[in-house]
C-alpha positions in Angstrom: 5.0 -38.4 9.0 2.0 -36.1 9.3 4.1 -33.8 11.5 6.8 -33.6 8.9 4.1 -32.8 6.3 2.7 -30.0 8.5 6.2 -28.5 8.9 6.7 -28.7 5.1 3.4 -27.0 4.5 4.2 -24.2 6.9 7.6 -23.6 5.3 5.9 -23.4 1.9 3.3 -20.9 3.4 6.1 -18.8 4.8 8.0 -18.6 1.5 4.8 -17.7 -0.3 4.1 -14.9 2.3 7.6 -13.6 2.1 7.4 -13.4 -1.7 4.1 -11.6 -1.6 5.4 -9.2 1.1 8.4 -8.4 -1.1 5.9 -7.2 -3.7 4.4 -5.0 -1.0 7.8 -3.6 -0.2 8.3 -2.7 -3.9 5.0 -0.9 -4.1 6.0 2.6 -3.1 9.1 2.4 -5.3 7.0 1.4 -8.3 4.6 4.2 -7.7 7.4 6.8 -7.4 9.1 5.5 -10.5 5.8 5.7 -12.4 5.3 9.3 -11.5 8.9 10.3 -12.2 9.1 8.5 -15.6 5.7 9.7 -16.8 6.5 13.3 -15.7 9.8 13.2 -17.6 7.9 12.3 -20.8 5.7 15.4 -20.4 7.8 18.6 -20.6 6.2 21.4 -18.7 4.2 19.1 -16.4 4.3 20.3 -12.8 4.3 17.7 -10.0 3.6 20.6 -7.6 0.6 22.1 -9.4 -0.9 19.2 -11.4 -2.6 16.0 -10.2 -0.9 12.7 -10.8 -3.8 11.3 -12.7 -3.4 14.0 -15.4 -0.4 12.0 -16.6 -2.6 9.2 -17.7 -5.7 11.0 -18.9 -7.3 10.0 -22.1 -5.7 11.7 -25.1 -2.5 12.6 -23.3 0.7 11.6 -25.0 2.5 8.6 -23.4 -0.5 8.1 -21.1 0.1 4.3 -21.3 3.4 4.8 -19.4 1.5 6.1 -16.4 -1.4 3.8 -16.7 0.8 0.7 -17.1 2.8 1.8 -14.1 -0.3 2.2 -12.0 -1.5 -1.3 -12.9 2.0 -2.7 -12.0 1.8 -0.9 -8.7 -1.7 -2.2 -8.1 -0.5 -5.8 -8.7 2.3 -5.4 -6.2 -0.1 -3.8 -3.7 -2.7 -6.6 -4.0 0.0 -9.2 -3.6 1.4 -7.4 -0.6 -2.1 -7.4 0.9 -2.2 -11.2 0.6 1.2 -11.4 2.1 0.2 -9.3 5.1 -2.9 -11.4 5.8 -0.9 -14.6 5.7 2.2 -13.3 7.4 0.5 -11.5 10.3 -1.6 -14.5 11.0 1.5 -16.7 11.1 3.1 -14.3 13.6 0.1 -14.4 15.9 -1.9 -11.3 15.1 -5.1 -13.3 14.9 -7.1 -14.2 11.8 -9.5 -11.3 11.9 -6.9 -8.5 12.4 -4.6 -10.1 9.9 -7.3 -10.3 7.2 -8.4 -6.8 7.9 -4.9 -5.4 7.6 -4.2 -7.3 4.4 -7.6 -6.7 3.0 -7.3 -2.9 3.4 -4.0 -3.0 1.5 -5.6 -5.2 -1.2 -8.5 -2.7 -1.6 -6.0 0.1 -2.1 -4.5 -2.1 -4.9 -7.9 -2.4 -6.5 -8.3 1.3 -6.5 -4.8 1.8 -8.1 -5.7 -0.8 -10.7 -8.9 1.1 -11.6 -6.9 4.4 -11.8 -4.7 2.8 -14.5 -7.4 0.8 -16.3 -9.9 3.7 -16.4 -8.1 6.9 -17.2 -9.7 10.3 -16.6 -12.3 11.4 -17.4 -13.8 8.0 -16.7 -16.1 8.0 -13.6 -14.5 4.7 -12.6 -11.0 6.3 -12.4 -11.3 7.0 -8.6 -12.1 3.4 -7.8 -15.2 4.1 -5.7 -13.0 5.7 -3.0 -11.3 2.4 -2.1 -8.1 4.3 -1.7 -9.5 5.3 1.7 -9.2 1.7 2.8 -5.5 1.8 2.3 -5.2 4.8 4.7 -6.3 2.4 7.4 -3.5 -0.1 6.7 -1.0 1.6 9.0 -3.5 1.8 11.8 -4.5 -1.9 11.5 -0.8 -2.9 11.1 0.0 -1.1 14.3 -2.8 -2.9 16.1 -1.6 -6.2 14.7 2.0 -5.7 15.8 0.9 -4.6 19.2 -0.9 -7.9 19.5 2.1 -9.8 18.2 4.5 -8.1 20.6 8.2 -7.6 20.6 8.0 -4.8 18.0 9.4 -2.0 20.1 8.5 1.4 18.8 7.3 0.1 15.5 3.5 0.2 16.2 4.0 3.8 17.4 5.7 4.7 14.1 2.7 3.2 12.2 0.3 5.1 14.4 2.1 8.4 13.7 1.9 7.6 10.0 -1.9 7.0 10.3 -2.4 10.3 12.1 -0.4 12.1 9.4 -2.5 10.4 6.7 -5.7 11.5 8.4 -4.4 15.1 8.6 -3.4 15.1 4.9 -6.7 13.5 3.9 -8.5 16.4 5.6 -6.4 18.9 3.7 -7.0 17.1 0.4 -10.8 17.3 1.2 -10.5 21.1 1.7 -9.8 21.6 5.4 -7.9 24.7 6.2 -8.3 26.1 2.7 -4.7 25.2 1.9 -5.3 23.8 -1.6 -4.8 26.3 -4.5 -4.3 26.0 -8.2 -0.6 26.5 -7.7 -0.2 23.5 -5.3 -3.0 21.2 -6.3 -0.6 18.4 -7.0 1.4 18.7 -3.8 -1.2 17.5 -1.3 -2.1 14.1 -3.0 1.6 13.4 -3.4 2.2 14.3 0.3 -0.5 11.8 1.3 1.1 9.1 -0.9 4.6 9.9 0.5 3.4 9.2 4.0 0.9 6.3 3.3 2.8 4.2 0.8 6.2 4.0 2.4 4.6 3.2 5.8 2.7 0.3 4.2 5.9 -0.9 2.5 7.7 -0.7 5.8 4.9 -2.8 7.4 5.4 -5.4 4.7 9.2 -5.4 5.2 9.0 -5.7 9.0 6.5 -8.6 8.7 8.6 -10.4 6.1 11.7 -10.1 8.3 10.0 -11.9 11.2 8.8 -14.8 9.0 11.8 -16.9 9.8 11.8 -20.5 8.4 12.1 -23.1 11.1 10.6 -20.8 13.8 7.8 -22.3 15.8 4.3 -21.4 14.7 2.3 -18.9 16.8 -0.5 -20.3 18.8 -3.9 -19.9 17.1 -5.9 -16.8 18.1 
């Protein structure tokens, strides 16, 4: 009887993890839709030259569209972080690495929530730099999947995404002198284009391997 109860509990845990991971898969799409819709409501706005946060700044018309979208994206990101922590542990990545991977994604979600809840020029808008934690998610995900095994080239793809994120972060911080007034919006978007889809891909790959009825991984 206790064995059947344990199996039922694990199936429930898998379903919960898959649901949360589905939110993580949706995260990059929600973010892109938020930028596109908010941009369409602001004729003359340049995605190439202006920062994304300008769409939600205090006093800007239709700023609630951007800020609401950011909060929705944040909720999906935080849920995806919980899904990664639970799912990677179920697959055998080990408790510490699973929690670190999911936690880094959840911290990114908190930063996105603060961006929506505290529009510019609020000093809280940038979320204490917690976005940087999200840049580590591809790296931690790669390490987790290398430990799980059987992932083929997938950990390498995540590592390449992490390296690209670090290069784009350096550019956003001023390296190379590539940022100018005419392209100030390009570089943060480029960073998001690499980081967010790679995290969504990590959530999707993890969800695909959480198969109901499969034996549980040995505890690490």
